[in-house]
N, C-alpha and C positions, 0 to 999 in steps of 0.2 A: 093216417090214419083211414078206415076201411071205405067210408063216406064217397071220398077221393076217385077221381077217374084213375086209371094210369095212363092218358095223356096231360094231366093237369100237372103233372111233374118236370116235364123236360123245356124248359122256358125257350114266331113267322118264323118259319121256312128260311135255312139257310143251306146254301150248295157246299160249302166246304164242310160245316160240323154230320149233314147228310153220308158228305163220302163219307169220314170217318166214323160215324153206324154203323155204315155200313161195310166195316174193312170188320170192324168187332164181330156183327150179325153172319158172318160170310161165316168165323173161327164159328160160331158161338151154333150160326146153321148144319155147318158138312158133319160137327162132332153128336149132333142129333140123324140125321142120317144115319152112321155108323151104329147109333146105339139103335136108333130102331131096327133095323138090319140084325142084328144083334138080337131081340128080343124076338122080331117073327124070326129068328135060323133063317135067313136070309142073306143075300152078298147086294146089298145097297150103295149106290156112289154118285157121290157127290158133284155135280157142274155143275158152275156157274154159269150155263148157257143151256141151262133144264128154263123151262119156261117161268117152273113155280117158284123158282130161285130168284129168279129175274122182277117175278110179281112181290117178291116177299120185299127182297132188295129196296125195290124203286116205291113203296109203301113206307119205309119213316122215314122218306120229308113229309108223309103226312101230320106224324105225334110232333116234331122238329119246331119252337115256337122261339121267337125270337133272340137273342142272351148275346152279352157285348161280347167285343173283340178278346177281352183280358180272357174271359170264359171260356171265349170259342176256343183259342190256342192254346189251351192249358185242359183240358177235356181232348183236344186233341194229340196232342204228350202224352197222355194215358193210354187212346185208344191203341197211341204206338206201342204202346209199351208192352197194355195187354195184348198184345191181338202180338208183337214179335217174342215174348217169355209165357205165355199161356196163361195170366193170373189167372187165379180165384178169383169169385165173388168180393171178399174178402180184400183182397189183399187191392183190387181197383176201387175201390169203397177207402181200403186209405189211405191212394192216393188219391184221389178226388177228398178229401177229406184237411190234407195235408195242407193245401191250397187257405187252408182258410176263404174260400168261398166259398160250400156248405160244413153242415153241423154236420157230424158220426153218422149223425140217425142221418138226413138227407138223405147224406151220401151213397151211406148203403144200401136203403129204397132205391136210389136212382141204379146201379149198379146189381141190386138181383131183379128190378121190373123190369128192367130190360135183358137183363140177361133169361128169364124167365122167357121171357114173351117169346123172343128170339125162339130160343128151343125149345118150347109144346108144338110155339107154329112151322119148324123144321121139321117138329116124331112126328106130328099133324096130317102135314102133307106125306112125306112117306109111305107115310101108313094106305094115307091115299093110292099112289104111285104102284106103291107093290102087289093088291088089288087081289090082298089077300084080308085086310080090316074093311066094315062095315060101322065098326062104333069102337069107341076108346073108353077102360071105365077111372072114372076119375075116384083120385086122389087126393086131399084135402092134408098140404104139408104144413097147415100151422095154425090149424081147430077154431075158427074165426067163426064168429057167427056168419059171416057173409056163406062162407063155402063150407062149411060144416054137414049144410042139408045136402051139400051134392056130392057129398064123400063116398061113395061106393056104385054111386049108377052112372046107368050105362049110356049113353048121350051120342048120338050119331057125328059122322067125321063133319057132318056142314055146322052143329052145334058146335065143335068142339075149335074147327077155323074160325069162326068167331069169335070166340069166348077161351084164347090164349090162356089169361089170369079171369081175375075179381076188379084186382084190386093192388094201390101201388101193395111193395111187398109181399106178393102172391105170395104160396109156395106151391099152388095146383103144379099137380102132373097130369100124365091121361097117357094108360099103361093097354096097349091095342089088343083087342077080343080078334081071335083069329077068326074067321070062321070055320065051321067045322069040314 
């Protein structure tokens, strides 16, 4: 549902789940940094001690809402497997769905939403840190009414950081506009 917030997807703050999502986000943020460096033609490194990385990881708790122990344990197992095996969005969604806890659509939505949020936040923060980028070009990957109007538009890094995705299942991407 595109009128929902991405924050509505994740079932009050739970330290164990926050830790697990943090491990998943570490992997995705690291990939985003590498890809951002390639896009900029520079070498960027991912460092867990970096202040912006810690800000992103600390912010995960703001998105997590209360869930039952069974669901938490199941998500823990999935995140561990995803982290160790480098699973794709579809593979993570398949694992979530196989529990019977979530429908196929909800499992894929959770997987895609969390991965897209982490990836876009990591890329934008890397663009900021590079010192070469002031703006991004927004690319709409799902061609829905919410995002289509932004496709091809240039936005500030502050806007991009505040709007990594627009809705659940969002496939928005943001490419750097390198200063001339």
